[in-house]
N, C-alpha and C positions, 0 to 999 in steps of 0.2 A: 520371254513372257508377255503377253498381252497387259495394255498399258489399264484395260478394263477386265482385269482376267477376275475382277471377284462379282460379278455379273454375267459370268459364261461358265455352266456345270460340268465341262468336262475337260479332261486331259486325257491326249490322245498320244500313244506313245508308237517310237516306227515299225514296234512289232506288230501291231493292230491292238494290242491293248486298251483300254479306253476305262477309266474310274471316272462314275456317275454322281454327282452329288444330289442325291435324291430327294434334298429338301427343296430346291432350285424351284422358284415362283411358276415356272414352265415344266415342272417335273411330268406331270403326265404325256404331255406332247415328245420333250424328249426320249421318253421311254417309250412310246408308241415307237419310234424312230430308230430308238436302237435297236429295236425287235427286232425290223425289217430287215438290219441291214448286217447284223449280228450276231454273234453266239452269247448268251445271258451264261456267265461263268459263277457270280455270285452275287447273291441281291438279298443281302440281311438289311435292317432298318435306317441307314444313313448313305453308306458310301456302297455301289453298285459296281459290279467290276463286268466288263463283255473283251468276247474276242473278235477281230474281225479276221474271217478265214476266205480262204477261197468258193468255199462252199456259198457262206452265209452270200458275197456277192453274187453267185450264182442265183440263189434266191430271191434275192432284192431286186438284180435288174429281170428275173424271168417277171418278179410283180409290177413291174410296168416302175421303177426308181432310173433313173440315168444314171449314171456315171459323176457327170456334171452335177448333177444335183444331190449326189449323197457328198462331193468333194465340197461343194456351195457351203450345204451341212454343216457340215464336221469344222470347217473352218469359220465360218461366223459363231460356233458354241465352246472351240477350244481354247483352255488357258493360255496354252504355251501356240508355239509356231510349228505348226504340223512340218516333217521332212518332208523333202520334197520325194525323197526315193520312196517312199511309201505311198504319195499323192501318185507316183510315176505305175505302181503296183498295183493300184484301183482301176489306174485308165487301158492298162494290160490287159488284166482282165475282163472290162466291157468291151474289148475289140472282138474276142471269141468267146461270147457268150450270149446261148440266144438264137446262136447262129443254125446250129443243126436242130432238126424233128422226128421223129419216130413216131410215124401215121399207123393205123389201124384203119383198110380198106378193104370190106369186103372179104376179113378175115384173114388178110392177107399183110404183113409186116414189110414198109418203106421206109427210108432213109430219104430225106428230105432239106432242102436247103436253098434258098436264093441267091446266093453265094456259091454260083457252077463250079470256080475254081476252087474253094474250099472243100466243095464236095469229091472233085476229082482227086484233089493232093488226099483227103482224111482213104478213098477208098484204093488208095496206094499203098495206105499200110497191110503187112503182113496179116495181122491178125483181123484186121476190117474186111479185107478181102476175102477173106476165110467164113465169113456170115451172111456177105449180099450172094444170093442165087442170080441175078440176071443185072451185072454190071452197068447195062444201058438203061436199066428202069430203076435201080436201088431199089433192087427188093430184097427182102430180108429172109434168112430162111426164120423161120417162129422156132426152133428146138435151139435156134444160136445167140435171142434175143438177149439175153441177159449178157454172154461172152463179148454182145455188140457194146452194149452198155458200158459192159468193164472197162474197155480198151479206148471206148472215147474218152470216159472219165479218166484214163490215166493220162490220155495223151493233151488232157486241159480241155476237151471242147463235151463239155456236156451237155446230154439228150433231153431237149425239153420233150414233154410229152401232153401235147392240149387234144383236147373233145370239143371240137363245133360241133354241140348235140342239137341245136336247132335247123341246123340244115343236114343232119343223119336221117335220109325218106331209107334207107335201106330196111327193105321186106326181113331182112334177116336181124335186123334188131326193130322188134315194134314197140309203140310208146308203152309205158308204166302208168296205167290207172292209176294215179297216187300222190293225195296232195295233205298238207297237215291241216289237221283240222283247227275249225276256227276257232278254239282257247287255249291253240297253245298257243303260248309266246316263247318265244329265243330271246335269250338275254343276253346284254349288248355286247357280251365277250363272243357268245357264239355268234351274232350279229357280224362282227369283226371278221372273226378267222372265216367266215364264210363270205364275205366280203372279200379275202385276200386270195380264195380257191378261184373263186367266180368277177376276177379283178374287171377282165373283159367282157365285154356285154356276151352274151350268150356261146360262150367259151368256158368249159373246165379245165383246171388247170392240176395235174398229179405234184402232190405233194403232202406233207407231215404234218398236222397238227398237233399239239401239245397243250393238253390242260390236265388238272388234276384230279387225282379221283372223285366224284361226285360232283365234279361243275359239268356236268350233262354230255358225255362224249357220244354217247350213244346215240341221243336226239341233233346232234349234229350231224353225225352218220345220216342217219335218219332224214336230216333236212339236203343232206347235199343230196343223198337217192334220189327225193322231191324232183330236186331245185334240174338233176340232168334228165328223170322221166323216162329211163330207159332201163332195160333189165340192166339189175343188179346182183352181184354176189357180194356175199359178207361172210368173211372168214375172223374167227374167234379160236380162244385158247380151248373150252372146256364145255361138257355137253351142258352144266348149267346158263353156262354163259351163252350157248346158243340158243334156250329158253327164252332167257331173261330178254334177247334180243326179239323173238318171236312174239314176247306178249307188251314189248314199248311199239313196236310196228303198226301190231291194231289197238294201241292205247291212242297213239300220234297220230297216225293214218288211214286213209278212209280206204288202202286197198284192202281187198275182198281175202278173209283168212284163206280161202284157197288159193289163191295166189302166192302164198307163204309156203317157200319149200326147206323141212329142213333132212341136213344130209349126215345125218352121226349114226355110233353103230349101233343103236338102238331105234333110231327113225331114217326109214330110207323110202321116198315115195318118188319114182322115172316125174318126169316132169311132162306131163299131157300136150301132145300137141304143140314141142319144145318147139319150131323154127319159125311158129309164127304168134305163139304163147309171153306175152312178156310177164316177168314175174322177181321176185328175189327168194332167194336161195341163203340156207345160213348154216355153215358148218364150220369145219374146225379143224384147225393145220394138221393133226395128224391124220385127218380123212384126208385128205388132200395131199397130205404130201407121204405116207406111205406107199415105200417101193415093193414092196410082196407082194404074195398070190393073192386076188382080190375075188372074193362069193361070184356069185352071176347077176344080182341085182346090183351091189357095189360097183362091180366093173361097166355096169352100162350105164349107170347114173355117173360116173366117173368120166367117164366116154361122152355123155351128153354135156357134160361141164367144160370141155375141155373144146369141144367143137365147135362149141356157140359163143357167141360174138357176146361178147357186155358191153354195157354203154359205162358200168362203172363197177368197181372193186374197193368194197370197205376193209380196210387191216386193220382188225381190232387188237390193242397190244401188240400194237408193228416193231417192238421192239426183239420181238421172237421170230421176226423173219430169218433176220440172217446165221441163222443156226442150218448146220449144210443139212439138215435134212426137210426144212423147210423154203429154202430159197427159192429152188425152181419154181415152187408153186404159181410167184409173181409174176412168170415169164412163160409159164404151161397155160394158164388161165390166159382167154385172148377178150384182153380188157383195152377199152380206147383209154380209159380213164384212172389212179389210184389213188385212193385217198389211207393214208396210215394215220388210225388214233394212239396215242399212248399219255398217259401220265410219267412217266419216267424216260426220257430218251438217254437213256444209261446200260451197259451191259459192259460183266467183267475182262471182258475179253474185248480184242482190237477189232470189232466188225461193223459196232454202230454207223462207222462212217460210210457202209457199204450201200444202205438206210435211201443216201443221197442217189444214188443210180439205180438204186433196185426200184425204189417207189419214187422218188424225187427231193425238189429239194423243204428244207423247215419254212410251211407257210406262216406259220403261230404259234407262238407260243404265252400264254398266260403267265403274269405273276400271281403265282399261290398268297403271297401276303398281301395285294390286292383286293382280290379278290372274297378273304376273309376281312380286312377292315371292309367291305360293301357287303358283307353279310350273307354273300353266296357261299361261307365255306363256313364251318363250325369251325370256334374260337379252341386250339387245342392247349390243354399243357404239355408239355413232352418230361418224364420223370424218369434219369436210368437211378435203378436198385442195389447197389453194390452189396451182395449177401458171404459173408464170409463160409469158405466151404467145412461142411463138417468132416470134425477130424479123421473118421473111418476113410472118408472119401478122398479127402485130401492126399491120404497116403497112398490110397489107391495109382490115385493121378498121378503123384511122383513117380512110381515105380514105372507106370505104365510110360512116363516120359523119359525116363533113367533106361529105359529096354526092360529089366528083369526076366520075368518068365514070359512077358506078352508074345507073343508072333507079332513081326513086323506088321505082316496083313492087318490085321486088330487093330493097335496102338492109336491111329486116329480113330479111328468108333471107340473104342473104349473110354479115352479120355474124352470125347464129345459126351457121350453118354453121362459121363461121373460129373463133368460141369452142370448142363443139365438136369439130372437129379437129382443136385446137391439137396437134401432134405430143407436146408434154410432158403435154399428160393420157394420150395416148393410151401412153403410154411407163408412166407411173404406172399405168396400167390393166394393161398387162402385165407391170407388176414385180408387182401386187398378184394377178394371175390364177396367177402362177408357185408366189408366196410360197404360197398356201392349196393349192394342187393339191398340193404340195409335204407338205403338212399332211393330204392327205386329205378335206377341204371342198368343198362342192357350191355353185358359185357361181353367180349367175346376172348380167350384165353387161345395164344396157338403156339403147336410146338410141331417141329417139323419131328422130335425123337414119335416115331408111333407108340413105346414100350408105355413111357408113360403117358403120353395123351390115353391113350384107353385106361391105363390103370388108377390116374389120377383121377379123373374123370366119372368112371364107374365106386371110386372111394367116396366121391363127390356129392352122388348121384345125377348127373349131367347128363345131356347128350353130348355125342362127339362125330366127326367127320370129319373121316381120311379116305383113302385110293379106292378101299374094300367096302367101304358102306354105297351101296347102289343108288341110282341116281335120284328113283325112285323115293329111299327115305331122306336122301339129302335133301328134298324139294320139301317131304313134312315135316324133317329139323327144321328149315329154313322158316318155313311158312309158322310153326309154332312160337318159334321165336321171335317172330316179327308182331303177332297177332295175340299170343297169348299172355298172361300176369304170373300166368305159374311156370313160363320159365324164361329165366332171364341170363341167365350162362350158357353159354354153346364153347365146345373145343374143337378147334377146326387145327387141322395139317395143312399143308402147304398147296393144297387144293382150293384152299379158301383163299390163296391170295390174291387172284385175279377175278375181274369182273362174278364177282357176289354181291348186287344190290340189298342192302342190310339197311335201309336208313335211322331204325330206330336204333341201332348199336351206337354211344357213345364213350364206353370204357375198351381199351385193347391193353390186357396183363400178355405182354411177351415171353415167353419162359424158355424156348428154342428158337435157334434159327438156321437160316442157309451160310453159315460163312461170312463173309464179309458184306454179302451181297446188296448194293445202295436201293438195286430198283426196289428189293422184298423190304426194307423198309420203309419205303414212301409208301409201297402196296396195300401192308399194311395200316400203314397210318390213314390211310385212304378209303378205310373201311368204316369210320368216323367222324370222316371230312362232309357229309351230307349236312346241310345247315339244321341248325337244333335253334330250339328258343333259347334267347338270353339267359342267361344266367340271371336267377332272382337275387341272392343274397352277395354283398361286396366280398362275403369271403373268401371266394371264387378268383376274382381278380378278373371277374370276365368271361374265364373260362369258361365254357359248357361240353367240353369233352374231354379225355384223360388217355394219354399214351404210357403205357407201360413198360418199360424196356428191364426186367430181371435179371443182371448175370453174376458170373461166381466170380468174385475177387481172387486176384493170383492167378490164374488161368489164363490159356490163351482168348475162352471168351472175351476180356477185357478189349484184346486188342480188336479183333472181329469188331464190338461195338465199334469201338471209336471210326473204323472205314466205314460202316453201316452209315452210321449219320451225318457222313460227309455231307450228300445229297442232299439231306432236310436242312444240317446248318447253314448251304447253299442260300435256301430259297426264305433264308431268313428264321428258321424255328432254332431254337435253346433247349439244351435238354441239362434240366436239374438232374444233380446226382446226389443222392443219399445213399450214407451205408445201413443196411438192415437193423444193428446195434444201433444204433437211432431210433429208431421207430419206437417209439412209447405203446405198454399195450401188448405186444407183438407178443409175448412170454406170459403175459395171462390169458390167451387165448387158451383152447382145448381143441388144439388143431391136429391133425390127421399121423403130421410128423413129428411131434412135440416128443416124442417118448423117445429113449434110444434102443428101444427092443423095434420098435417100427422101423428104426431110422437103418438096424443093421439087416433085418429081414427086406427092406429096399433095396440097399448095397446087393444081397445074392440075389434078389429077383435082376438089379441090373444087370451084371456079371453072368446070368445068365444067357440073358435077352442081348447080349454082346455077344457067345459062343454058336446062341442061336441064327444071329443076323438078323434081327426083329426089331433093332433100334432104328432105322431108318428107312423113310421110303423115296421108293423112285420118282421120279419129275414128272405130271403128269403132261408138262410143256416142256421142249428141252432147253436149259440156259448155259451152254458150255462157258468156259470159262470162269466159273468158281470155285477151283476146285482150292482147297485149303492153302491159305498162304504162310511162309514160314514166320512166326514169332521176332518183330523187331528185337525185343531184349527180352529175354525169359526172366522167370525172379533169379535174386540173387540167393547164394545158400543162407548169406544171412536174414533174406525173407521168407528163406522155406523154415528155416530154424522159428524164427521169429512166430510165424504163423503154425506151425506146430505145438509151440510155449501158449499158444494164447496174448502172445503180448500186443497189446493195440493202444495207437496213440490216444488223448484225451480227446473229445467232441463230446460236441453237446447234443441234445437230444432233440428230434425236432418230428410232429406226427404226421402221417401219412395222410389221418383226415384232414386235418389243416391243410395241404397241398392241396387236396378234391373239393376244399372248400367244407366240410364237415365242421367247423370250429366248435368241437368241443370242447375247447380248453386246456388238451391233458399236455401243453408243450411246454418248455422252460424257454427255450431261446428259439430262432427260426434257427437251420441249418442257411452255414454260406450258399448262394449261389455261384454254380461255375458255367460260364459261358462256352461250349466247347469251341475253339476257335479254330478254321483252315489251317491245316499244317501249308506251308509254302515246300 
């Protein structure tokens, strides 16, 4: 322990784990340093955790921070004496980082290094040798770029992709006539992210920027396109997102509309004078990653995209890139530089680390809570409502869990449909819709279960959007939700998780989700993170947006909900837990599923929908690795009996209106607040 340890904000463990006192007088500067050299693990209110890894050190050194600078600052800020073994690890990483570059020149890839001995040594490796076309000039087979990147990464020699765009005078990659409009002002954190990408004058570095939903990732990508000033290709997840990129390009830049090309299933326009014309093309992962037969126009445009040389490849929602269907896109497109954008650098499989060599190191990651405190994001109250299962639904759930007469292939789907369509959940959801519509709020109800999405929306007389809804109809619904006071609630399936811009939305009610996907939970919260007017009364506690996750108690859904919240808890969010039968006035409402007859009719419809396979919707964007995990602890027999008999522990009443700032005085005491702690 250092003598002046009280003045120092860090504990540095020999494993690379760093604990940071965020209340330190120089917290802002220390946080910037830690973000540059380490991966944030958890950033709640007081103590933050970071982890130094080989990848984070690679990113730091690539951004111009020397090994000795890293060591000097860590020693200066650490309360404890840092182990020499850990300092040796940092120095060893510095000796191999930044030595090798992958360069695109006149449509051909080359492996280059100032250290000729290292280059010769690397080319003797079997997997690397297979990727090199000409050992003398170190030219790389363009079809084997992905394999080369992976091999170099595994050998501990990560490849840097840097683009000296001002020196590129090649006729095959002409200048792009686009600048940001004079009235466009980048926020400080957007400027810091760009500064990391362009830390060396007139050089663009490949890498990943992590910003929360609603923090302006699209504008950041557009600004990068303008700075590079060369032909650019933007990849995103859906046709709706493609249209939003197009509209924001026209809003923020001087680029002529005819120089923006869309490549989707419904919009295909070949690039005119492709060899000599600079343009921006916006497409989806599916359009470029599909490996089946193509129609005439589609095949021709795809060939154009693969033949041309691109100054910048912008990969929106970059966390989907490692999927087997899409990962080849990053290397079949001949781009000098790649910029990955995401709010959630997480996946439920082990492929997220592949992004560090497919795209590049992480350049910048913003602190969600800091952006909220600075007014750049809405202040969101997160509430988890635990709903008891209706008796008939729970009996069917237990039979499915125990096997019964249910075929094994249907068992999981039936259980998910039963906990999703639990009438007590739907009553709570309807109550929340009524409550917030009376306040003039704009509400999104999320359900991955397509049967109840359509059925519930129809009964309530509200619009819904799912995969079967055409792009034109989707845009009409979203426009009405944005602009009309007559449309205050819409129902969305998982197609609304990514890249839908709805600034007016300030309430989310989630009744169904994709297992334990942390990414989906964060993306859905992101639909309401756009800055909002500050709360006008003290009853809201300063909150101006509300995220409700409504779950069925005593089912696997509760386990999934805990898993889903992990990422947001690590960003500093708390979930307040409320029980449905503690909500006053809920039973006084004339709700659609209040009667026993309506519940039994619903149960019949649910069972039929599962038999027909109508409950679940395929992903528009593939995210493997989210298969249902096993429940760690199933409800005990005693718990099941207690549930059937209706026995409940004594708890006090709380009003959901009070939680959302209604202040109608209808509660007797506040329910206890539970902060969901990260399990080690």
